[in-house]
C-alpha positions, 0 to 999 in steps of 0.5 A, a space after each residue: 442499528 448501531 449494535 448491529 453495525 458493530 457486531 456485523 463488522 467485528 464478526 466479519 473482521 474476526 472471521 478474517 483474522 481466524 481464517 487468515 491465521 489458520 491458512 498462514 499456519 497451514 501454508 507455513 507447515 507445508 513449507 516446513 514439511 518440505 524442509 524449507 526454512 523461513 529464516 534469513 533471506 527466505 523470510 520472503 516466503 513468509 511474505 508470500 504466505 501472508 499475501 496468499 492468505 490475505 487475498 484468498 481469505 478476503 476474496 472468499 469472504 467477499 463471495 460468501 458474506 458480501 456477494 461480491 466477486 474476488 476482484 472487489 478486494 482490490 486486485 482485479 485483473 483489468 486493463 487499468 492494472 498497469 496505469 494504477 500500479 505505475 502511477 502509484 509507483 511514480 508517486 511513491 518514488 517522488 515522495 521519497 525523492 523529495 525527502 532525499 533531496 531535502 537531506 542533500 540540500 541541507 548537507 545531511 546526506 552524501 555518498 562515497 564510492 562502493 564496490 560494484 559495476 553498472 551490471 550489478 547495480 541494474 541486477 540488484 535494483 531490479 531484484 529489489 523491486 521484485 522483493 519490495 513489490 511482493 512485500 508491499 502487496 502483502 501489507 496492502 492486502 492485510 492492512 487495506 484489504 478486507 478488514 479495512 474495507 469492512 470498517 469503511 463500509 460499516 463505520 466510514 472511511 475516517 474510522 477505517 483509516 485511523 484504526 488500520 493506520 494505528 495497527 500499521 504503526 504497531 506492526 512496525 513497533 519491533 523493527 530495529 532502531 525504531 523511535 517514537 517519531 518513526 512510529 508517528 511517521 509510519 502512522 502517517 504512511 498508513 493514512 497515505 496508503 489508506 487514502 490511496 486505496 479510497 481514492 481508487 478502490 485499487 490495491 494495485 495503486 496502493 501497492 504502487 505507492 508503497 513499493 515506490 517509496 520503499 524501493 526508492 529508499 532502499 535501492 535508489 538511495 541506499 537508505 534503511 527501510 523502517 530500520 531494516 539495513 538488509 539492502 545494499 546497492 552497489 557503486 555508492 554508499 550513503 553517509 547520513 548526518 544528524 540530527 536524527 529527528 531530521 534525517 531519521 538516523 539508523 531507522 531511515 528517513 521514515 523516522 525524521 522530519 524529511 520522511 514527514 515531508 515526503 509522506 505529505 507530498 505523496 499524500 497531496 499528490 494522491 489527493 490532488 492529481 486528476 489521474 488518481 481516480 477509480 476505474 469504471 471497471 472497478 465500480 462495476 465490481 461494487 467494492 465494499 468501500 464504494 461511496 458516492 464521492 468515489 463514484 463521482 471521481 470515475 471519469 472516462 472519455 465519455 463522461 462521468 459514471 454513476 451507479 444505480 441503487 441496484 448496483 448497475 453502472 450507468 453513464 451520465 449524459 454527455 453534451 447535447 443530452 446524449 446518453 453515453 454507453 
């Protein structure tokens, strides 16, 4: 039984990796043949390619191998999209804001004037949000998408969380100014985002947490994002103090204790807020990572939802023995 679980899970993940790589190369080739480079600011197109490849391949494998609809991957087009993405973004922004407030309170972060106007500030901040949204959705589709969900189904959420968080940290290992502390915190970020997905079975929500953190760091507080200093917010320029183990130095808050605190606060919010739960419409899609605990968190105005063994959604009885629905 165990050998079957291992081989089945690893084969499906291996198939995803192969198809993802092939489709990414094909899409990049199409752009190259059109004379479009993936260098400089146009590297964003590489992120778009990765997002498309991860979603298309993940959805295809869910359909072919698991008899699930495309929405089971985590990006369903349902009424809860706005709530999931918005709530996730608020939690991500709050976590990073806590990190910045700690730096400000300790006198380790200050700001001086910079060029720009209110109009350019709004344009830059809004544009950055769009860029970070695409990048976050891409990374979530790769690291909390089909491979993660197969691991969670076959070996449990703890194994899936640890394995993909290690991979997430490894993927940032070549970033500029990376440190050992930074990689530990990136691993913690992977745990946060994995829990965000597992609590909601929504890549919209995980993407919101991800984009909220990065956008607040780069745009609102004008700090480096995982060592990448490409973003520059008008009107003010940060002055970051030392020691680096506290503030993160050139890598940004993610390489310091303040980043650990921020991730911890965001993780606590994901775990404790009652509004962070799986949507009833998501349960109906039968995601691979669906568990009894996740079903129990699906609460709507009429009571708790449940799922029978054949995958159909049922309602629990409300007050007075009434069956909802």
